[in-house]
Short mmCIF file of the C-alpha atoms (twelve columns), coordinates in Angstrom:
data_MODEL
# 
_entry.id   MODEL 
# 
loop_
_atom_site.group_PDB 
_atom_site.id 
_atom_site.type_symbol 
_atom_site.label_atom_id 
_atom_site.label_alt_id 
_atom_site.label_comp_id 
_atom_site.label_asym_id 
_atom_site.label_seq_id 
_atom_site.Cartn_x 
_atom_site.Cartn_y 
_atom_site.Cartn_z 
_atom_site.pdbx_PDB_model_num 
ATOM 1   C CA . UNK A 1   9.666   13.991  26.174  1 
ATOM 2   C CA . UNK A 2   13.002  12.231  26.616  1 
ATOM 3   C CA . UNK A 3   12.023  11.254  30.168  1 
ATOM 4   C CA . UNK A 4   8.783   9.719   28.836  1 
ATOM 5   C CA . UNK A 5   10.735  7.803   26.159  1 
ATOM 6   C CA . UNK A 6   13.065  6.413   28.805  1 
ATOM 7   C CA . UNK A 7   10.104  5.331   30.948  1 
ATOM 8   C CA . UNK A 8   8.400   3.548   28.011  1 
ATOM 9   C CA . UNK A 9   11.628  1.763   27.058  1 
ATOM 10  C CA . UNK A 10  12.293  0.716   30.648  1 
ATOM 11  C CA . UNK A 11  8.726   -0.592  31.181  1 
ATOM 12  C CA . UNK A 12  7.893   -1.917  27.712  1 
ATOM 13  C CA . UNK A 13  6.393   -5.198  28.988  1 
ATOM 14  C CA . UNK A 14  4.086   -3.328  31.344  1 
ATOM 15  C CA . UNK A 15  3.114   -0.901  28.561  1 
ATOM 16  C CA . UNK A 16  2.364   -3.779  26.165  1 
ATOM 17  C CA . UNK A 17  0.151   -5.498  28.733  1 
ATOM 18  C CA . UNK A 18  -1.900  -2.364  29.365  1 
ATOM 19  C CA . UNK A 19  -2.276  -1.676  25.649  1 
ATOM 20  C CA . UNK A 20  -3.407  -5.248  24.909  1 
ATOM 21  C CA . UNK A 21  -5.973  -5.126  27.697  1 
ATOM 22  C CA . UNK A 22  -7.329  -1.744  26.619  1 
ATOM 23  C CA . UNK A 23  -7.537  -2.719  22.944  1 
ATOM 24  C CA . UNK A 24  -9.299  -5.951  23.791  1 
ATOM 25  C CA . UNK A 25  -11.900 -4.160  25.914  1 
ATOM 26  C CA . UNK A 26  -12.826 -1.850  23.036  1 
ATOM 27  C CA . UNK A 27  -14.566 -4.773  21.294  1 
ATOM 28  C CA . UNK A 28  -16.961 -4.981  24.246  1 
ATOM 29  C CA . UNK A 29  -18.020 -1.339  24.041  1 
ATOM 30  C CA . UNK A 30  -21.779 -0.888  23.550  1 
ATOM 31  C CA . UNK A 31  -23.014 -0.313  19.985  1 
ATOM 32  C CA . UNK A 32  -19.554 -1.197  18.676  1 
ATOM 33  C CA . UNK A 33  -20.761 -1.199  15.075  1 
ATOM 34  C CA . UNK A 34  -23.630 1.256   15.311  1 
ATOM 35  C CA . UNK A 35  -23.674 3.705   12.440  1 
ATOM 36  C CA . UNK A 36  -24.527 6.587   14.805  1 
ATOM 37  C CA . UNK A 37  -21.806 5.879   17.359  1 
ATOM 38  C CA . UNK A 38  -18.494 7.689   16.866  1 
ATOM 39  C CA . UNK A 39  -17.340 7.445   20.478  1 
ATOM 40  C CA . UNK A 40  -16.195 3.794   20.461  1 
ATOM 41  C CA . UNK A 41  -14.240 4.312   17.238  1 
ATOM 42  C CA . UNK A 42  -12.647 7.458   18.645  1 
ATOM 43  C CA . UNK A 43  -11.520 5.479   21.714  1 
ATOM 44  C CA . UNK A 44  -10.168 2.696   19.496  1 
ATOM 45  C CA . UNK A 45  -8.307  5.153   17.272  1 
ATOM 46  C CA . UNK A 46  -6.831  6.958   20.265  1 
ATOM 47  C CA . UNK A 47  -5.575  3.702   21.771  1 
ATOM 48  C CA . UNK A 48  -4.185  2.649   18.409  1 
ATOM 49  C CA . UNK A 49  -2.271  5.909   18.061  1 
ATOM 50  C CA . UNK A 50  -0.846  5.589   21.581  1 
ATOM 51  C CA . UNK A 51  0.199   2.000   20.843  1 
ATOM 52  C CA . UNK A 52  1.857   3.003   17.565  1 
ATOM 53  C CA . UNK A 53  3.795   5.821   19.211  1 
ATOM 54  C CA . UNK A 54  4.971   3.516   22.008  1 
ATOM 55  C CA . UNK A 55  6.073   0.877   19.485  1 
ATOM 56  C CA . UNK A 56  8.011   3.518   17.578  1 
ATOM 57  C CA . UNK A 57  9.735   4.659   20.783  1 
ATOM 58  C CA . UNK A 58  10.678  1.081   21.685  1 
ATOM 59  C CA . UNK A 59  11.879  0.210   18.177  1 
ATOM 60  C CA . UNK A 60  14.124  3.287   18.088  1 
ATOM 61  C CA . UNK A 61  15.828  2.421   21.369  1 
ATOM 62  C CA . UNK A 62  19.549  3.163   21.029  1 
ATOM 63  C CA . UNK A 63  21.671  0.008   21.215  1 
ATOM 64  C CA . UNK A 64  25.223  -0.431  22.402  1 
ATOM 65  C CA . UNK A 65  26.383  -0.356  18.777  1 
ATOM 66  C CA . UNK A 66  24.893  3.066   18.094  1 
ATOM 67  C CA . UNK A 67  24.521  4.442   21.621  1 
ATOM 68  C CA . UNK A 68  26.764  7.369   20.821  1 
ATOM 69  C CA . UNK A 69  25.115  8.151   17.517  1 
ATOM 70  C CA . UNK A 70  22.311  10.565  16.932  1 
ATOM 71  C CA . UNK A 71  18.958  9.035   16.090  1 
ATOM 72  C CA . UNK A 72  18.051  8.935   12.446  1 
ATOM 73  C CA . UNK A 73  16.626  12.196  11.208  1 
ATOM 74  C CA . UNK A 74  14.735  10.608  8.350   1 
ATOM 75  C CA . UNK A 75  10.970  10.996  8.287   1 
ATOM 76  C CA . UNK A 76  9.210   8.125   10.155  1 
ATOM 77  C CA . UNK A 77  7.160   6.901   7.199   1 
ATOM 78  C CA . UNK A 78  6.212   3.622   8.880   1 
ATOM 79  C CA . UNK A 79  4.790   5.473   11.891  1 
ATOM 80  C CA . UNK A 80  2.866   7.762   9.550   1 
ATOM 81  C CA . UNK A 81  1.247   4.763   7.812   1 
ATOM 82  C CA . UNK A 82  0.305   3.220   11.153  1 
ATOM 83  C CA . UNK A 83  -1.302  6.441   12.369  1 
ATOM 84  C CA . UNK A 84  -3.280  6.758   9.135   1 
ATOM 85  C CA . UNK A 85  -4.568  3.210   9.512   1 
ATOM 86  C CA . UNK A 86  -5.590  3.918   13.096  1 
ATOM 87  C CA . UNK A 87  -7.498  7.028   12.034  1 
ATOM 88  C CA . UNK A 88  -9.146  5.737   8.857   1 
ATOM 89  C CA . UNK A 89  -11.985 3.866   10.583  1 
ATOM 90  C CA . UNK A 90  -12.856 6.934   12.647  1 
ATOM 91  C CA . UNK A 91  -12.842 9.002   9.454   1 
ATOM 92  C CA . UNK A 92  -15.172 6.496   7.781   1 
ATOM 93  C CA . UNK A 93  -17.646 6.397   10.682  1 
ATOM 94  C CA . UNK A 94  -17.681 10.181  11.134  1 
ATOM 95  C CA . UNK A 95  -18.090 10.791  7.397   1 
ATOM 96  C CA . UNK A 96  -20.926 8.264   7.209   1 
ATOM 97  C CA . UNK A 97  -22.816 9.890   10.076  1 
ATOM 98  C CA . UNK A 98  -22.271 13.475  8.956   1 
ATOM 99  C CA . UNK A 99  -22.367 13.191  5.152   1 
ATOM 100 C CA . UNK A 100 -24.156 9.897   4.473   1 
ATOM 101 C CA . UNK A 101 -23.265 6.543   2.932   1 
ATOM 102 C CA . UNK A 102 -22.549 7.855   -0.548  1 
ATOM 103 C CA . UNK A 103 -20.397 10.877  0.267   1 
ATOM 104 C CA . UNK A 104 -18.323 9.010   2.844   1 
ATOM 105 C CA . UNK A 105 -16.393 7.442   -0.043  1 
ATOM 106 C CA . UNK A 106 -14.878 10.851  -0.822  1 
ATOM 107 C CA . UNK A 107 -13.167 10.863  2.564   1 
ATOM 108 C CA . UNK A 108 -12.149 7.204   2.295   1 
ATOM 109 C CA . UNK A 109 -10.635 7.934   -1.130  1 
ATOM 110 C CA . UNK A 110 -8.710  10.891  0.319   1 
ATOM 111 C CA . UNK A 111 -7.344  8.659   3.094   1 
ATOM 112 C CA . UNK A 112 -6.308  5.962   0.618   1 
ATOM 113 C CA . UNK A 113 -4.680  8.556   -1.635  1 
ATOM 114 C CA . UNK A 114 -2.631  9.804   1.317   1 
ATOM 115 C CA . UNK A 115 -1.499  6.261   2.110   1 
ATOM 116 C CA . UNK A 116 -0.555  5.710   -1.532  1 
ATOM 117 C CA . UNK A 117 1.648   8.828   -1.505  1 
ATOM 118 C CA . UNK A 118 3.349   7.783   1.737   1 
ATOM 119 C CA . UNK A 119 3.930   4.243   0.442   1 
ATOM 120 C CA . UNK A 120 5.362   5.533   -2.810  1 
ATOM 121 C CA . UNK A 121 7.696   7.707   -0.727  1 
ATOM 122 C CA . UNK A 122 8.693   4.604   1.280   1 
ATOM 123 C CA . UNK A 123 9.275   2.690   -1.960  1 
ATOM 124 C CA . UNK A 124 11.485  5.462   -3.309  1 
ATOM 125 C CA . UNK A 125 13.301  6.125   -0.032  1 
ATOM 126 C CA . UNK A 126 14.197  2.447   0.436   1 
ATOM 127 C CA . UNK A 127 15.861  2.233   -2.959  1 
ATOM 128 C CA . UNK A 128 12.823  0.589   -4.580  1 
ATOM 129 C CA . UNK A 129 12.696  -2.354  -2.207  1 
ATOM 130 C CA . UNK A 130 9.513   -4.293  -1.563  1 
ATOM 131 C CA . UNK A 131 7.082   -2.501  0.759   1 
ATOM 132 C CA . UNK A 132 6.544   -4.652  3.854   1 
ATOM 133 C CA . UNK A 133 3.197   -4.835  5.676   1 
ATOM 134 C CA . UNK A 134 1.841   -1.901  3.719   1 
ATOM 135 C CA . UNK A 135 4.751   0.271   4.840   1 
ATOM 136 C CA . UNK A 136 4.377   -0.367  8.572   1 
ATOM 137 C CA . UNK A 137 7.629   -2.367  8.640   1 
ATOM 138 C CA . UNK A 138 10.938  -0.965  7.437   1 
ATOM 139 C CA . UNK A 139 12.616  -3.043  4.725   1 
ATOM 140 C CA . UNK A 140 16.250  -3.171  5.815   1 
ATOM 141 C CA . UNK A 141 18.779  -5.945  5.359   1 
ATOM 142 C CA . UNK A 142 20.039  -7.388  8.620   1 
ATOM 143 C CA . UNK A 143 22.530  -9.982  9.738   1 
ATOM 144 C CA . UNK A 144 23.736  -12.580 7.302   1 
ATOM 145 C CA . UNK A 145 21.288  -11.502 4.595   1 
ATOM 146 C CA . UNK A 146 22.927  -8.085  4.415   1 
ATOM 147 C CA . UNK A 147 26.420  -9.590  4.541   1 
ATOM 148 C CA . UNK A 148 25.680  -11.924 1.627   1 
ATOM 149 C CA . UNK A 149 23.959  -9.173  -0.304  1 
ATOM 150 C CA . UNK A 150 26.885  -6.814  0.065   1 
ATOM 151 C CA . UNK A 151 29.276  -9.506  -1.147  1 
ATOM 152 C CA . UNK A 152 27.124  -10.230 -4.198  1 
ATOM 153 C CA . UNK A 153 26.583  -6.570  -5.047  1 
ATOM 154 C CA . UNK A 154 30.220  -5.608  -4.577  1 
ATOM 155 C CA . UNK A 155 29.467  -3.282  -1.641  1 
ATOM 156 C CA . UNK A 156 31.670  -5.282  0.712   1 
ATOM 157 C CA . UNK A 157 34.967  -3.543  1.271   1 
ATOM 158 C CA . UNK A 158 37.793  -6.019  0.969   1 
ATOM 159 C CA . UNK A 159 40.839  -5.502  3.183   1 
ATOM 160 C CA . UNK A 160 42.678  -2.381  2.210   1 
ATOM 161 C CA . UNK A 161 45.303  -0.205  3.817   1 
ATOM 162 C CA . UNK A 162 43.695  2.769   5.507   1 
ATOM 163 C CA . UNK A 163 45.918  4.814   7.802   1 
ATOM 164 C CA . UNK A 164 47.961  1.800   8.845   1 
ATOM 165 C CA . UNK A 165 44.894  -0.402  9.544   1 
ATOM 166 C CA . UNK A 166 42.631  -2.728  7.609   1 
ATOM 167 C CA . UNK A 167 38.952  -1.994  6.961   1 
ATOM 168 C CA . UNK A 168 36.352  -4.725  6.652   1 
ATOM 169 C CA . UNK A 169 33.109  -2.878  5.982   1 
ATOM 170 C CA . UNK A 170 30.152  -3.944  8.094   1 
ATOM 171 C CA . UNK A 171 30.975  -7.647  8.450   1 
ATOM 172 C CA . UNK A 172 31.562  -7.435  12.207  1 
ATOM 173 C CA . UNK A 173 28.089  -8.617  13.147  1 
ATOM 174 C CA . UNK A 174 28.823  -12.324 12.549  1 
ATOM 175 C CA . UNK A 175 31.518  -14.743 13.667  1 
ATOM 176 C CA . UNK A 176 33.458  -14.534 10.428  1 
ATOM 177 C CA . UNK A 177 33.414  -10.756 10.497  1 
ATOM 178 C CA . UNK A 178 34.685  -10.619 14.076  1 
ATOM 179 C CA . UNK A 179 37.486  -13.037 13.218  1 
ATOM 180 C CA . UNK A 180 38.492  -10.934 10.215  1 
ATOM 181 C CA . UNK A 181 38.398  -7.790  12.325  1 
ATOM 182 C CA . UNK A 182 40.595  -9.346  15.024  1 
ATOM 183 C CA . UNK A 183 43.014  -10.615 12.395  1 
ATOM 184 C CA . UNK A 184 43.219  -7.170  10.805  1 
ATOM 185 C CA . UNK A 185 43.971  -5.551  14.179  1 
ATOM 186 C CA . UNK A 186 46.694  -8.143  14.849  1 
ATOM 187 C CA . UNK A 187 48.250  -7.486  11.431  1 
ATOM 188 C CA . UNK A 188 48.066  -3.745  11.952  1 
ATOM 189 C CA . UNK A 189 49.801  -3.963  15.326  1 
ATOM 190 C CA . UNK A 190 52.509  -6.197  13.876  1 
ATOM 191 C CA . UNK A 191 53.179  -3.736  11.087  1 
ATOM 192 C CA . UNK A 192 53.284  -0.820  13.508  1 
ATOM 193 C CA . UNK A 193 56.114  -2.568  15.352  1 
ATOM 194 C CA . UNK A 194 58.105  -3.611  12.283  1 
ATOM 195 C CA . UNK A 195 57.584  -0.604  10.004  1 
ATOM 196 C CA . UNK A 196 59.930  2.375   10.364  1 
ATOM 197 C CA . UNK A 197 58.630  5.737   11.473  1 
ATOM 198 C CA . UNK A 198 59.190  7.426   8.101   1 
ATOM 199 C CA . UNK A 199 57.046  4.783   6.329   1 
ATOM 200 C CA . UNK A 200 54.188  5.221   8.780   1 
ATOM 201 C CA . UNK A 201 54.383  8.991   8.254   1 
ATOM 202 C CA . UNK A 202 54.141  8.553   4.475   1 
ATOM 203 C CA . UNK A 203 51.170  6.214   4.876   1 
ATOM 204 C CA . UNK A 204 49.490  8.720   7.162   1 
ATOM 205 C CA . UNK A 205 49.888  11.524  4.616   1 
ATOM 206 C CA . UNK A 206 48.618  9.251   1.844   1 
ATOM 207 C CA . UNK A 207 45.549  8.341   3.862   1 
ATOM 208 C CA . UNK A 208 44.792  12.029  4.425   1 
ATOM 209 C CA . UNK A 209 45.057  12.806  0.725   1 
ATOM 210 C CA . UNK A 210 42.960  9.811   -0.408  1 
ATOM 211 C CA . UNK A 211 39.178  10.244  -0.444  1 
ATOM 212 C CA . UNK A 212 37.265  8.392   2.268   1 
ATOM 213 C CA . UNK A 213 35.616  5.094   1.499   1 
ATOM 214 C CA . UNK A 214 32.072  5.689   0.344   1 
ATOM 215 C CA . UNK A 215 29.152  3.754   1.723   1 
ATOM 216 C CA . UNK A 216 26.872  1.845   -0.605  1 
ATOM 217 C CA . UNK A 217 24.324  4.137   -2.211  1 
ATOM 218 C CA . UNK A 218 20.733  3.064   -2.620  1 
ATOM 219 C CA . UNK A 219 19.934  2.091   -6.205  1 
ATOM 220 C CA . UNK A 220 18.185  4.635   -8.377  1 
ATOM 221 C CA . UNK A 221 15.374  4.025   -10.850 1 
ATOM 222 C CA . UNK A 222 17.744  4.298   -13.812 1 
ATOM 223 C CA . UNK A 223 20.283  1.912   -12.256 1 
ATOM 224 C CA . UNK A 224 17.630  -0.742  -11.633 1 
ATOM 225 C CA . UNK A 225 16.345  -0.483  -15.201 1 
ATOM 226 C CA . UNK A 226 19.851  -0.593  -16.638 1 
ATOM 227 C CA . UNK A 227 21.002  -3.546  -14.506 1 
ATOM 228 C CA . UNK A 228 17.814  -5.633  -14.502 1 
ATOM 229 C CA . UNK A 229 16.391  -4.532  -17.833 1 
ATOM 230 C CA . UNK A 230 12.775  -5.364  -18.586 1 
ATOM 231 C CA . UNK A 231 12.568  -7.560  -15.468 1 
ATOM 232 C CA . UNK A 232 13.495  -4.607  -13.312 1 
ATOM 233 C CA . UNK A 233 10.661  -2.673  -14.914 1 
ATOM 234 C CA . UNK A 234 8.271   -5.552  -14.247 1 
ATOM 235 C CA . UNK A 235 9.301   -5.637  -10.593 1 
ATOM 236 C CA . UNK A 236 8.665   -1.908  -10.240 1 
ATOM 237 C CA . UNK A 237 5.336   -2.224  -12.049 1 
ATOM 238 C CA . UNK A 238 4.167   -5.077  -9.805  1 
ATOM 239 C CA . UNK A 239 5.057   -3.204  -6.633  1 
ATOM 240 C CA . UNK A 240 3.385   0.014   -7.798  1 
ATOM 241 C CA . UNK A 241 0.258   -1.956  -8.758  1 
ATOM 242 C CA . UNK A 242 0.114   -3.390  -5.257  1 
ATOM 243 C CA . UNK A 243 0.496   0.079   -3.734  1 
ATOM 244 C CA . UNK A 244 -2.219  1.796   -5.809  1 
ATOM 245 C CA . UNK A 245 -4.709  -1.113  -5.782  1 
ATOM 246 C CA . UNK A 246 -6.706  0.081   -2.707  1 
ATOM 247 C CA . UNK A 247 -7.132  3.579   -4.169  1 
ATOM 248 C CA . UNK A 248 -8.359  2.180   -7.494  1 
ATOM 249 C CA . UNK A 249 -10.811 -0.057  -5.634  1 
ATOM 250 C CA . UNK A 250 -12.244 2.832   -3.590  1 
ATOM 251 C CA . UNK A 251 -12.596 5.101   -6.614  1 
ATOM 252 C CA . UNK A 252 -14.492 2.383   -8.497  1 
ATOM 253 C CA . UNK A 253 -16.801 1.788   -5.506  1 
ATOM 254 C CA . UNK A 254 -17.379 5.533   -5.303  1 
ATOM 255 C CA . UNK A 255 -18.484 5.500   -8.933  1 
ATOM 256 C CA . UNK A 256 -20.285 2.141   -9.257  1 
ATOM 257 C CA . UNK A 257 -21.474 1.354   -5.720  1 
ATOM 258 C CA . UNK A 258 -20.682 -1.455  -3.286  1 
ATOM 259 C CA . UNK A 259 -23.011 -3.983  -4.955  1 
ATOM 260 C CA . UNK A 260 -21.315 -3.729  -8.346  1 
ATOM 261 C CA . UNK A 261 -19.040 -6.612  -9.362  1 
ATOM 262 C CA . UNK A 262 -16.782 -4.358  -11.418 1 
ATOM 263 C CA . UNK A 263 -14.754 -2.925  -8.462  1 
ATOM 264 C CA . UNK A 264 -14.493 -6.384  -6.897  1 
ATOM 265 C CA . UNK A 265 -13.187 -8.084  -10.028 1 
ATOM 266 C CA . UNK A 266 -10.895 -5.169  -10.949 1 
ATOM 267 C CA . UNK A 267 -9.275  -5.147  -7.520  1 
ATOM 268 C CA . UNK A 268 -8.846  -8.934  -7.607  1 
ATOM 269 C CA . UNK A 269 -7.331  -8.739  -11.097 1 
ATOM 270 C CA . UNK A 270 -4.802  -6.103  -9.977  1 
ATOM 271 C CA . UNK A 271 -3.835  -8.249  -6.998  1 
ATOM 272 C CA . UNK A 272 -3.415  -11.372 -9.135  1 
ATOM 273 C CA . UNK A 273 -1.387  -9.591  -11.811 1 
ATOM 274 C CA . UNK A 274 0.844   -7.771  -9.313  1 
ATOM 275 C CA . UNK A 275 1.594   -10.915 -7.307  1 
ATOM 276 C CA . UNK A 276 2.030   -12.962 -10.463 1 
ATOM 277 C CA . UNK A 277 4.546   -10.490 -11.890 1 
ATOM 278 C CA . UNK A 278 6.493   -10.282 -8.609  1 
ATOM 279 C CA . UNK A 279 6.528   -14.052 -8.170  1 
ATOM 280 C CA . UNK A 280 7.749   -14.498 -11.755 1 
ATOM 281 C CA . UNK A 281 10.605  -11.976 -11.704 1 
ATOM 282 C CA . UNK A 282 11.804  -12.980 -8.238  1 
ATOM 283 C CA . UNK A 283 12.049  -16.616 -9.354  1 
ATOM 284 C CA . UNK A 284 14.304  -15.793 -12.320 1 
ATOM 285 C CA . UNK A 285 17.948  -16.842 -12.356 1 
ATOM 286 C CA . UNK A 286 20.967  -15.354 -14.064 1 
ATOM 287 C CA . UNK A 287 23.332  -17.270 -16.361 1 
ATOM 288 C CA . UNK A 288 25.428  -18.122 -13.291 1 
ATOM 289 C CA . UNK A 289 22.296  -19.523 -11.583 1 
ATOM 290 C CA . UNK A 290 22.211  -16.625 -9.137  1 
ATOM 291 C CA . UNK A 291 18.787  -15.126 -8.352  1 
ATOM 292 C CA . UNK A 292 18.080  -12.004 -10.395 1 
ATOM 293 C CA . UNK A 293 16.269  -10.498 -7.398  1 
ATOM 294 C CA . UNK A 294 17.696  -11.837 -4.159  1 
ATOM 295 C CA . UNK A 295 14.807  -11.570 -1.696  1 
ATOM 296 C CA . UNK A 296 15.352  -11.427 2.041   1 
ATOM 297 C CA . UNK A 297 13.353  -13.609 4.412   1 
ATOM 298 C CA . UNK A 298 11.121  -10.638 5.207   1 
ATOM 299 C CA . UNK A 299 10.334  -10.107 1.531   1 
ATOM 300 C CA . UNK A 300 9.497   -13.792 1.003   1 
ATOM 301 C CA . UNK A 301 7.144   -13.602 3.990   1 
ATOM 302 C CA . UNK A 302 5.602   -10.470 2.513   1 
ATOM 303 C CA . UNK A 303 4.774   -12.272 -0.746  1 
ATOM 304 C CA . UNK A 304 3.094   -15.048 1.232   1 
ATOM 305 C CA . UNK A 305 1.220   -12.498 3.359   1 
ATOM 306 C CA . UNK A 306 -0.149  -10.758 0.275   1 
ATOM 307 C CA . UNK A 307 -1.530  -14.041 -1.027  1 
ATOM 308 C CA . UNK A 308 -3.198  -14.749 2.316   1 
ATOM 309 C CA . UNK A 309 -4.865  -11.325 2.110   1 
ATOM 310 C CA . UNK A 310 -6.869  -12.589 -0.854  1 
ATOM 311 C CA . UNK A 311 -9.160  -14.262 1.692   1 
ATOM 312 C CA . UNK A 312 -10.594 -10.797 2.418   1 
ATOM 313 C CA . UNK A 313 -12.342 -10.887 -0.958  1 
ATOM 314 C CA . UNK A 314 -14.757 -13.382 0.629   1 
ATOM 315 C CA . UNK A 315 -15.784 -10.623 3.060   1 
ATOM 316 C CA . UNK A 316 -16.220 -7.853  0.504   1 
ATOM 317 C CA . UNK A 317 -19.455 -6.954  -1.227  1 
ATOM 318 C CA . UNK A 318 -21.079 -8.130  -3.402  1 
ATOM 319 C CA . UNK A 319 -19.503 -11.567 -2.796  1 
ATOM 320 C CA . UNK A 320 -20.249 -11.355 0.938   1 
ATOM 321 C CA . UNK A 321 -23.957 -10.576 0.535   1 
ATOM 322 C CA . UNK A 322 -24.498 -13.240 -2.119  1 
ATOM 323 C CA . UNK A 323 -22.443 -16.111 -0.707  1 
ATOM 324 C CA . UNK A 324 -20.468 -15.608 2.543   1 
ATOM 325 C CA . UNK A 325 -23.358 -14.168 4.576   1 
ATOM 326 C CA . UNK A 326 -25.511 -17.188 3.791   1 
ATOM 327 C CA . UNK A 327 -22.807 -19.577 4.943   1 
ATOM 328 C CA . UNK A 328 -22.320 -17.640 8.189   1 
ATOM 329 C CA . UNK A 329 -26.045 -17.662 8.934   1 
ATOM 330 C CA . UNK A 330 -26.191 -21.392 8.242   1 
ATOM 331 C CA . UNK A 331 -23.240 -22.015 10.568  1 
ATOM 332 C CA . UNK A 332 -24.832 -19.952 13.323  1 
ATOM 333 C CA . UNK A 333 -28.056 -21.976 13.134  1 
ATOM 334 C CA . UNK A 334 -26.114 -25.239 13.333  1 
ATOM 335 C CA . UNK A 335 -24.095 -24.195 16.392  1 
ATOM 336 C CA . UNK A 336 -26.864 -22.320 18.219  1 
ATOM 337 C CA . UNK A 337 -28.149 -25.366 20.184  1 
ATOM 338 C CA . UNK A 338 -24.629 -26.266 21.412  1 
ATOM 339 C CA . UNK A 339 -23.970 -24.878 24.926  1 
ATOM 340 C CA . UNK A 340 -21.182 -22.316 25.276  1 
ATOM 341 C CA . UNK A 341 -19.903 -22.956 21.743  1 
ATOM 342 C CA . UNK A 342 -23.141 -21.671 20.279  1 
ATOM 343 C CA . UNK A 343 -22.876 -18.483 22.345  1 
ATOM 344 C CA . UNK A 344 -19.292 -17.848 21.275  1 
ATOM 345 C CA . UNK A 345 -20.112 -18.629 17.645  1 
ATOM 346 C CA . UNK A 346 -23.000 -16.183 17.707  1 
ATOM 347 C CA . UNK A 347 -20.771 -13.436 19.118  1 
ATOM 348 C CA . UNK A 348 -17.990 -14.090 16.599  1 
ATOM 349 C CA . UNK A 349 -20.379 -14.109 13.640  1 
ATOM 350 C CA . UNK A 350 -21.995 -10.918 14.921  1 
ATOM 351 C CA . UNK A 351 -18.579 -9.243  15.098  1 
ATOM 352 C CA . UNK A 352 -17.656 -10.527 11.633  1 
ATOM 353 C CA . UNK A 353 -20.864 -9.216  10.072  1 
ATOM 354 C CA . UNK A 354 -20.469 -5.899  11.880  1 
ATOM 355 C CA . UNK A 355 -16.850 -5.533  10.786  1 
ATOM 356 C CA . UNK A 356 -17.802 -6.313  7.204   1 
ATOM 357 C CA . UNK A 357 -19.943 -3.181  7.057   1 
ATOM 358 C CA . UNK A 358 -16.793 -1.062  7.453   1 
ATOM 359 C CA . UNK A 359 -14.568 -0.740  4.435   1 
ATOM 360 C CA . UNK A 360 -11.458 -0.083  6.511   1 
ATOM 361 C CA . UNK A 361 -11.701 -3.429  8.335   1 
ATOM 362 C CA . UNK A 362 -11.857 -5.436  5.099   1 
ATOM 363 C CA . UNK A 363 -9.670  -3.269  2.865   1 
ATOM 364 C CA . UNK A 364 -6.430  -5.096  3.563   1 
ATOM 365 C CA . UNK A 365 -4.542  -1.862  2.946   1 
# 
């Protein structure tokens, strides 16, 4: 297994090219959206799983900074979410063929419930940070964002005497941090020359007796509620609403059917409320004009991405059957006489209509 990991990491460009070619060819498989054809979806799911595993291997490549460290033993939640999303369409197609259109929603609901549990675990494990890309991306602070955050939150270790040297936390990734680190080493060497041996021995004993510097702990639910108050609770509520929204939508479809407006409007209302709450609390400022919730660039992009996902409501029943389908048919008739463009438009509209029949392609979860 380690030899295979090394090969993937050494040939990642070649692996990406093969995966892109194979995934693109799956859209040309015969009867791509036939209700009785499981084979094409099985091929697509298999390729998706292989791609996800390769991406995980490449993303966990040891760097020079942590080359001597053991890889993280935490559960790969993001990989788990990706594998579930690659399998869910196959589950839907197989359930539809074996159990019928109505009973397939039981299996879709089970899949969504599993994703909800994994995402809640991601939300908890990250210290209640925003879930990025449905859990497929890990929400970690990097670079200057983490440096600024640690300074604001008091997690940055100011220079302190530790066994005759100075300790500067994790600031060494930027220019200022490297300068501080070099300055601390210079000061430590100067002291080692000027200080007598007995003083260094006392400092050494003191350093042994003192407890080690603790790393910053991830915030707990109680700490967020105590520090942020009602706004912290609103942030948690908005994020949980976003996580459980797909499961609520599927359960309502299972009960009311795909042509009922109630699941459509309920899902849209949950999305609007969740994004509205998150946008409100993340825009708040403290008395000192500091942001109450200091979002990273990834989290700001995530809020924008969630709003863009609202466009999928145009492709969901009953809105699609009553409005969008008519516009697509009208567009196809207009472009049909145009050479080349008409052919491509016909193929794209055919793929769009075929994809719309699958919940997993339009779920946005």
